[in-house]
KOLKOL-992954 format. One record per residue (C-alpha): residue number from 1; residue in three letters; y, x, z. Coordinates in nm, 4 decimals. Layout:
% residues N
n / res / Y / X / Z
NUM / Ala / Y / X / Z $
...
This chain:
% residues 166
n / res / Y / X / Z
1 / Met / 7.0544 / 14.9979 / 8.7369 $
2 / Phe / 7.0406 / 14.8336 / 9.0553 $
3 / Lys / 6.7536 / 15.1012 / 9.1982 $
4 / Lys / 6.9705 / 15.3817 / 9.0409 $
5 / Lys / 7.2532 / 15.2673 / 9.2707 $
6 / Arg / 7.0610 / 15.2890 / 9.5937 $
7 / Thr / 6.9358 / 15.6193 / 9.5311 $
8 / Glu / 7.2670 / 15.7573 / 9.4761 $
9 / Gln / 7.4055 / 15.6065 / 9.8188 $
10 / Asn / 7.1103 / 15.7352 / 9.9886 $
11 / Thr / 7.1598 / 16.1346 / 9.8447 $
12 / Ser / 7.5054 / 16.0653 / 9.9688 $
13 / Arg / 7.4079 / 15.9781 / 10.3180 $
14 / Lys / 7.2276 / 16.2999 / 10.3136 $
15 / Lys / 7.4869 / 16.5209 / 10.2648 $
16 / Met / 7.6172 / 16.7157 / 10.6019 $
17 / Lys / 7.9309 / 16.6312 / 10.7057 $
18 / Ile / 8.1602 / 16.9485 / 10.7177 $
19 / Glu / 8.4937 / 16.7688 / 10.8205 $
20 / Ala / 8.5739 / 16.5805 / 11.1556 $
21 / Tyr / 8.9033 / 16.3528 / 11.2003 $
22 / Ala / 9.1454 / 16.2361 / 11.4904 $
23 / Leu / 9.3826 / 15.9532 / 11.4501 $
24 / Gly / 9.6985 / 15.9062 / 11.6575 $
25 / Arg / 9.8673 / 15.5463 / 11.5165 $
26 / His / 10.1961 / 15.4116 / 11.6775 $
27 / Ile / 10.2765 / 15.7519 / 11.9012 $
28 / Ser / 10.6021 / 15.6802 / 12.0025 $
29 / Leu / 10.7921 / 15.9781 / 11.8440 $
30 / Ser / 10.9799 / 16.0351 / 11.5175 $
31 / Ala / 10.7904 / 16.1166 / 11.2190 $
32 / Asp / 11.0396 / 16.4246 / 11.1208 $
33 / Lys / 11.0246 / 16.5584 / 11.4452 $
34 / Ala / 10.6354 / 16.5773 / 11.4522 $
35 / Arg / 10.6014 / 16.6826 / 11.0961 $
36 / Arg / 10.8082 / 17.0282 / 11.2243 $
37 / Val / 10.5148 / 17.0687 / 11.4412 $
38 / Ile / 10.2594 / 16.9883 / 11.2403 $
39 / Asp / 10.3472 / 17.2562 / 10.9373 $
40 / Gln / 10.2913 / 17.5167 / 11.2306 $
41 / Ile / 9.9531 / 17.4376 / 11.2661 $
42 / Arg / 9.8411 / 17.3265 / 10.9351 $
43 / Gly / 9.5757 / 17.5832 / 10.8313 $
44 / Arg / 9.5335 / 17.7944 / 11.1215 $
45 / Ser / 9.2144 / 17.8109 / 11.3352 $
46 / Tyr / 9.1453 / 17.5847 / 11.5991 $
47 / Gln / 9.1811 / 17.7851 / 11.9112 $
48 / Glu / 9.4981 / 17.9200 / 11.7608 $
49 / Thr / 9.6310 / 17.5983 / 11.7064 $
50 / Leu / 9.5712 / 17.5212 / 12.0851 $
51 / Met / 9.7591 / 17.8499 / 12.2104 $
52 / Ile / 10.0785 / 17.7388 / 11.9763 $
53 / Leu / 10.0735 / 17.3414 / 12.0419 $
54 / Glu / 10.0812 / 17.4957 / 12.4384 $
55 / Leu / 10.3818 / 17.7502 / 12.3816 $
56 / Met / 10.5610 / 17.5157 / 12.1420 $
57 / Pro / 10.8845 / 17.3788 / 12.3664 $
58 / Tyr / 10.8655 / 17.0362 / 12.1551 $
59 / Arg / 10.7881 / 16.7127 / 12.2705 $
60 / Ala / 10.5771 / 16.5966 / 11.9661 $
61 / Cys / 10.3638 / 16.9089 / 12.0991 $
62 / Tyr / 10.1743 / 16.7080 / 12.3462 $
63 / Pro / 10.0387 / 16.3985 / 12.1181 $
64 / Ile / 9.9388 / 16.6709 / 11.8631 $
65 / Leu / 9.7710 / 16.8797 / 12.1473 $
66 / Lys / 9.5699 / 16.5546 / 12.2478 $
67 / Leu / 9.4557 / 16.4914 / 11.9085 $
68 / Val / 9.3485 / 16.8487 / 11.8310 $
69 / Tyr / 9.1376 / 16.8293 / 12.1048 $
70 / Ser / 9.0027 / 16.4995 / 12.0124 $
71 / Ala / 8.9183 / 16.6382 / 11.6712 $
72 / Gly / 8.7751 / 16.9195 / 11.7860 $
73 / Ala / 8.5630 / 16.7048 / 12.0568 $
74 / Asn / 8.4616 / 16.4877 / 11.7401 $
75 / Ala / 8.3099 / 16.8020 / 11.5545 $
76 / Ser / 8.1316 / 16.9121 / 11.8341 $
77 / Ser / 7.9474 / 16.5848 / 11.8724 $
78 / Ser / 7.9067 / 16.4615 / 11.5177 $
79 / Met / 7.8347 / 16.7482 / 11.3439 $
80 / Gly / 7.7386 / 17.0065 / 11.6591 $
81 / Ser / 8.0001 / 17.2802 / 11.5561 $
82 / Ser / 8.1600 / 17.5276 / 11.7885 $
83 / Glu / 8.4777 / 17.5436 / 11.8554 $
84 / Ala / 8.5093 / 17.8996 / 11.7086 $
85 / Asn / 8.4237 / 17.7853 / 11.3685 $
86 / Leu / 8.6603 / 17.4875 / 11.3341 $
87 / Val / 9.0047 / 17.5431 / 11.1468 $
88 / Ile / 9.2443 / 17.2532 / 11.0961 $
89 / Ser / 9.2142 / 17.1335 / 10.7124 $
90 / Lys / 9.4199 / 16.8091 / 10.7411 $
91 / Ala / 9.7316 / 16.7125 / 10.9213 $
92 / Glu / 9.9579 / 16.4877 / 10.8309 $
93 / Val / 10.2261 / 16.2702 / 10.9509 $
94 / Asn / 10.3154 / 15.9064 / 10.8184 $
95 / Glu / 10.5792 / 15.6568 / 10.9531 $
96 / Gly / 10.4801 / 15.3883 / 11.1535 $
97 / Thr / 10.6807 / 15.0552 / 11.2963 $
98 / Ser / 10.9886 / 15.0437 / 11.4280 $
99 / Ala / 11.0770 / 14.8112 / 11.6671 $
100 / Lys / 11.4610 / 14.7065 / 11.6488 $
101 / Lys / 11.6329 / 14.6214 / 11.9892 $
102 / Leu / 12.0323 / 14.4813 / 12.0379 $
103 / Lys / 12.2159 / 14.6518 / 12.3043 $
104 / Pro / 12.4947 / 14.4925 / 12.3970 $
105 / Arg / 12.8357 / 14.6415 / 12.3823 $
106 / Ala / 13.2246 / 14.5907 / 12.4548 $
107 / Arg / 13.3787 / 14.2818 / 12.3205 $
108 / Gly / 13.0709 / 14.0814 / 12.2579 $
109 / Arg / 12.9559 / 14.3038 / 11.9819 $
110 / Ser / 12.5765 / 14.4182 / 11.9645 $
111 / Tyr / 12.4368 / 14.8005 / 11.8693 $
112 / Ala / 12.0965 / 14.8060 / 11.7064 $
113 / Ile / 11.8452 / 15.0551 / 11.8365 $
114 / Lys / 11.5208 / 15.1487 / 11.6295 $
115 / Arg / 11.2489 / 15.2823 / 11.8068 $
116 / Thr / 11.0227 / 15.4638 / 11.5185 $
117 / Thr / 10.6719 / 15.5334 / 11.5646 $
118 / Cys / 10.4048 / 15.7579 / 11.3668 $
119 / His / 10.0799 / 15.7794 / 11.2347 $
120 / Ile / 9.9266 / 16.1549 / 11.3037 $
121 / Thr / 9.6012 / 16.2376 / 11.1192 $
122 / Ile / 9.4330 / 16.5831 / 11.2346 $
123 / Gly / 9.1066 / 16.7039 / 11.0484 $
124 / Val / 8.9118 / 16.9616 / 11.1569 $
125 / Arg / 8.6349 / 17.1728 / 10.9397 $
126 / Asp / 8.3567 / 17.3797 / 11.0009 $
127 / Ile / 8.3630 / 17.7161 / 10.8250 $
128 / Ser / 8.0442 / 17.7999 / 10.9126 $
129 / Leu / 7.8534 / 17.4849 / 10.7074 $
130 / Ser / 8.0294 / 17.5529 / 10.4007 $
131 / Leu / 8.0521 / 17.9488 / 10.3413 $
132 / Asp / 8.0203 / 17.8785 / 10.0144 $
133 / Asp / 8.3278 / 17.6343 / 9.9817 $
134 / Glu / 8.5682 / 17.8578 / 10.1879 $
135 / Phe / 8.7715 / 17.9670 / 9.8892 $
136 / Thr / 8.7867 / 17.6203 / 9.7729 $
137 / Phe / 8.9187 / 17.4991 / 10.1459 $
138 / Met / 9.2078 / 17.7714 / 10.0913 $
139 / Asp / 9.2724 / 17.6615 / 9.7198 $
140 / Glu / 9.3610 / 17.3189 / 9.9253 $
141 / Ile / 9.5958 / 17.4266 / 10.1242 $
142 / Thr / 9.8608 / 17.3826 / 9.8292 $
143 / Tyr / 10.1624 / 17.4126 / 9.9934 $
144 / Leu / 10.2313 / 17.8076 / 9.9994 $
145 / Thr / 10.0784 / 18.0765 / 9.7486 $
146 / Lys / 9.8577 / 18.3254 / 9.8482 $
147 / Glu / 10.1463 / 18.5760 / 9.8674 $
148 / Asn / 10.4250 / 18.3416 / 9.9915 $
149 / Arg / 10.1687 / 18.2515 / 10.2886 $
150 / Asp / 10.1290 / 18.6151 / 10.3619 $
151 / Lys / 10.5400 / 18.6688 / 10.3466 $
152 / Ala / 10.5588 / 18.3450 / 10.5587 $
153 / Arg / 10.3561 / 18.4772 / 10.8102 $
154 / Ala / 10.5095 / 18.8502 / 10.8225 $
155 / Asn / 10.8410 / 18.6737 / 10.8751 $
156 / Met / 10.7369 / 18.4251 / 11.1267 $
157 / Tyr / 10.6029 / 18.7120 / 11.3284 $
158 / Ser / 10.8578 / 18.9484 / 11.2975 $
159 / Ser / 11.1582 / 18.6985 / 11.3888 $
160 / Gly / 11.0229 / 18.7203 / 11.7163 $
161 / Gly / 10.8949 / 18.3847 / 11.7309 $
162 / Val / 10.6144 / 18.1463 / 11.6155 $
163 / Trp / 10.8671 / 17.8391 / 11.5791 $
164 / Asp / 11.2651 / 17.7618 / 11.5266 $
165 / Lys / 11.4532 / 17.5814 / 11.7862 $
166 / Lys / 11.7087 / 17.4260 / 11.5826 $
């Protein structure tokens, strides 16, 4: 039984990696503001993502852009992938710790200030290494069905902009 476990571990090590990650922790940014940008880039190609992030007018774009660059560099160094074959397969934002401060106000009172942080994870996948898994990758993006995804892209490009300035 012990030898069987060893052989299973050896075969799992031989599997080729098709995904690379970049993790940004304790970024001084609200998770909701980061999610507004992350939702725009999830499932897109690497080069299209870089273009979108450079043109969007939000403060959250710069740290996310750095993470996308880092994930692309991780993919090229660990898997030897070219940037043309990369797709953003995982993009998520989690809330981090919040620092609480007190600001002095009138009549000896104090006002609480919260400095929120977030943790951002960006995963890129090389679609040239997993041609048979290409359809399963599209199934993993479950936030939109195929018909709704096409409608959303049509609405996004017909409205005159890629993002919403609310």
